[in-house]
C-alpha positions in Angstrom: -4.4 -32.8 41.7 -5.7 -32.8 45.0 -9.4 -31.4 45.0 -10.7 -28.3 46.6 -12.4 -28.7 50.1 -15.8 -28.3 50.4 -17.9 -25.7 51.7 -18.9 -28.1 55.2 -15.3 -29.4 55.0 -13.9 -25.8 55.3 -16.2 -24.4 57.6 -15.5 -27.5 60.4 -11.7 -26.7 60.0 -11.9 -23.2 61.0 -14.3 -24.4 63.8 -12.0 -26.5 65.1 -8.9 -24.1 66.6 -6.0 -26.0 68.5 -6.0 -25.3 72.0 -3.2 -24.5 73.9 -1.7 -27.0 76.6 -1.7 -24.1 79.4 -1.8 -26.3 82.3 1.8 -25.4 83.6 0.8 -21.8 84.0 -1.7 -20.6 86.7 -4.5 -19.1 85.5 -7.7 -17.2 86.9 -11.1 -18.0 85.4 -11.7 -14.8 83.6 -16.0 -14.1 83.0 -16.9 -12.0 80.4 -20.0 -11.2 82.4 -21.7 -10.4 85.8 -25.1 -11.0 85.3 -27.3 -12.8 83.0 -28.0 -9.4 80.9 -24.6 -9.4 80.0 -23.6 -13.1 79.3 -26.9 -12.6 77.0 -25.2 -10.2 75.1 -21.8 -11.7 74.6 -24.0 -14.8 73.6 -25.3 -13.0 70.8 -22.5 -10.8 69.9 -20.7 -14.4 69.5 -23.7 -15.7 67.3 -23.3 -12.5 65.0 -20.2 -13.3 64.8 -20.5 -16.8 64.0 -23.1 -15.9 61.3 -20.8 -13.6 59.5 -17.6 -15.9 59.5 -19.9 -18.4 58.1 -21.2 -16.5 55.4 -17.7 -15.9 53.9 -16.8 -19.8 54.3 -19.9 -19.8 52.0 -19.1 -17.5 49.8 -15.3 -18.6 49.4 -16.7 -22.1 48.5 -18.9 -20.8 45.8 -16.0 -19.4 44.4 -14.4 -22.4 44.5 -17.0 -24.3 43.2 -16.6 -26.5 45.9 -20.8 -26.4 46.9 -23.2 -26.5 44.1 -25.8 -23.5 43.5 -28.9 -25.3 44.8 -27.0 -26.2 48.2 -24.9 -22.5 48.5 -28.8 -21.2 47.9 -30.9 -22.7 50.7 -27.8 -22.3 52.8 -27.0 -18.4 51.9 -30.6 -17.6 52.5 -31.0 -18.9 55.8 -27.6 -17.1 56.6 -29.1 -14.0 55.2 -32.6 -14.1 57.2 -30.4 -15.2 60.9 -28.1 -11.9 60.3 -31.0 -9.6 59.4 -32.9 -11.3 62.7 -29.9 -10.9 65.3 -29.0 -7.8 63.4 -32.2 -6.4 64.2 -32.0 -7.5 68.0 -28.8 -5.9 68.7 -29.5 -2.6 67.7 -33.1 -2.3 69.2 -31.0 -3.7 72.5 -28.1 -1.1 71.9 -25.6 -4.2 71.8 -24.2 -2.9 68.6 -24.6 0.2 66.7 -24.5 -1.1 63.1 -22.9 -3.7 61.7 -20.2 -1.9 59.8 -19.0 -1.0 62.9 -18.9 -4.4 64.7 -17.3 -5.6 62.0 -14.2 -3.5 62.5 -14.9 -3.7 66.5 -14.3 -7.7 65.8 -11.7 -7.9 63.6 -14.0 -9.1 60.7 -12.1 -7.1 58.2 -11.4 -10.2 56.3 -14.7 -11.0 55.8 -15.5 -8.7 52.3 -17.6 -11.7 50.7 -19.5 -11.8 53.8 -19.8 -8.0 54.2 -21.0 -7.2 50.4 -23.7 -10.5 50.6 -25.0 -9.7 53.9 -24.7 -5.7 53.8 -24.9 -4.7 49.7 -26.8 -7.0 48.4 -28.9 -9.4 51.4 -29.5 -12.2 48.2 -28.0 -15.3 47.0 -25.5 -14.4 44.3 -27.2 -17.2 42.2 -30.2 -14.1 42.5 -28.2 -11.5 41.3 -25.6 -13.4 38.6 -26.5 -15.1 35.6 -27.5 -18.7 36.6 -29.7 -20.1 33.4 -28.7 -22.8 31.2 -27.8 -21.7 27.8 -28.9 -25.0 26.5 -32.4 -24.9 27.9 -34.8 -26.0 25.7 -37.8 -23.8 24.2 -40.6 -25.4 26.6 -38.1 -24.2 30.1 -37.4 -20.8 28.2 -41.2 -20.3 27.7 -41.8 -21.4 31.4 -39.3 -19.4 32.8 -40.4 -16.2 30.7 -44.0 -16.7 32.2 -42.6 -17.3 35.9 -40.8 -13.7 35.4 -43.6 -12.0 34.2 -45.9 -13.3 37.0 -42.6 -12.0 39.2 -43.1 -8.4 37.8 -46.9 -8.2 38.1 -47.0 -9.5 41.7 -44.3 -7.0 42.6 -45.7 -4.1 40.6 -49.7 -5.0 42.3 -48.5 -5.1 45.7 -47.0 -1.6 45.5 -50.6 -0.8 43.4 -51.9 -1.6 46.5 -49.4 0.2 48.7 -47.5 -2.2 50.3 -44.8 -0.1 51.5 -42.6 -2.3 54.0 -39.4 -3.0 53.4 -39.9 -6.5 54.7 -42.6 -7.1 52.3 -41.2 -5.0 49.2 -37.7 -6.6 49.3 -38.7 -10.3 48.6 -41.1 -9.3 45.6 -38.4 -7.2 43.8 -35.6 -10.2 44.9 -37.7 -12.6 42.7 -38.4 -10.5 39.6 -34.4 -10.4 39.8 -34.1 -14.3 40.1 -36.3 -15.0 37.4 -34.8 -12.4 35.1 -31.2 -14.5 35.8 -32.8 -17.8 35.1 -33.3 -16.8 31.5 -29.8 -17.5 29.9 -31.5 -16.0 26.8 -31.3 -12.2 28.3 -28.0 -10.1 27.7 -25.6 -9.7 30.4 -26.1 -5.6 29.8 -29.9 -6.1 29.9 -30.8 -2.3 31.2 -34.0 -3.4 33.6 -31.7 -6.1 35.2 -29.4 -3.2 36.2 -32.0 -1.4 37.4 -33.2 -4.0 39.8 -29.9 -5.1 41.3 -29.7 -1.2 42.2 -33.5 -0.9 44.0 -32.1 -4.7 45.7 -29.2 -2.6 47.2 -31.4 0.3 48.4 -33.6 -1.9 50.1 -31.1 -4.4 51.5 -29.8 -0.8 53.4 -32.8 -0.5 55.0 -34.0 -2.1 58.3 -37.2 -4.5 57.9 -39.5 -2.2 59.8 -38.9 0.6 57.5 -41.9 1.8 55.1 -41.3 3.1 51.6 -42.1 6.9 51.4 -44.7 7.9 48.8 -42.2 9.2 46.4 -39.6 6.3 47.0 -42.8 3.8 46.0 -43.7 5.8 42.8 -40.2 5.5 41.8 -39.9 1.9 42.3 -43.0 1.2 40.3 -42.2 3.4 37.6 -38.7 1.4 37.2 -40.4 -1.9 37.8 -42.7 -1.1 35.2 -40.4 0.3 32.7 -38.3 -2.9 33.6 -40.9 -5.1 32.3 -41.6 -3.2 28.8 -38.0 -3.5 28.3 -38.6 -7.1 28.8 -41.7 -7.9 27.1 -40.2 -5.8 24.1 -37.4 -8.4 24.7 -39.8 -11.7 24.6 -41.2 -10.3 21.2 -38.2 -9.7 19.6 -37.0 -13.5 20.5 -40.4 -14.2 19.2 -40.1 -12.7 15.8 -36.5 -13.8 15.9 -37.8 -17.6 16.3 -40.3 -17.6 13.4 
C-alpha cells in the first residue's frame, strides 16, 4: 500500500500547476495594476491567499498523519502569526473588509480546515486537542502539572495587573490550554478545559489591537480562577488515589 504524501510534498505539488501551451494564440499582456499601490495590493492579497491555502494543506497533513506533531505545531504557529499580521494590514489599508468575505470572493470555500484553524481557534490543533502521553511516568506528569499551574498563575496575574490588550492576553490563555492538553490524566470532558477553549475562540475573534472591557476581563479572571480550582481539586484527587 502506497504511503500517503508528506505535507511538504503535497504543498510543493499544489504549487506546481501545469502551464498550457498557448503559443499558437495571439494574446495581449494584461496587467492587474496601473501603479505601485495597486501592485502592492495584489501582492499582499496573493500572499494572504497563499497563507490560507498552505494552512489547509497543513491541516490535511495533520489529519493524514503525514507530518509529526512537533513540525505541525511549529509550521502552524508561523502561519497563524503570518495570517494575523497580513490580515491586520489588509483591513487597515481597506484591501479587504474581513477574512470571511475574502474567502468567499477568492473561491476558498474548500479551505474549511484553514478557516477553522485561523478564524475560530488561532492556535495549532495540538494546543486544543489532547496530546499527552498516556504512559508518561510520574516524574513527567508532576512536571507537566507544575507547568500548567504556572501557566494559570501567569495568566491570572496578568489580568490582575490590568493587562487588557488581546495580543497580550490571548497567548497566556493559549498557554494554559496547551499545558492542560499535555496532561494525559485529565478526562476528555474536563469542564475547565472546555471553558478555556471557549475563551480562546472568543479572543481569536477580536483584533490584536483590541482591549478587553472591564466586564470581559473580570469574567475571564473568574473563569480562569474557577478552572484553576477545578484543576487543583483534580490533582488532589489524583494524589489521593495514588497513595
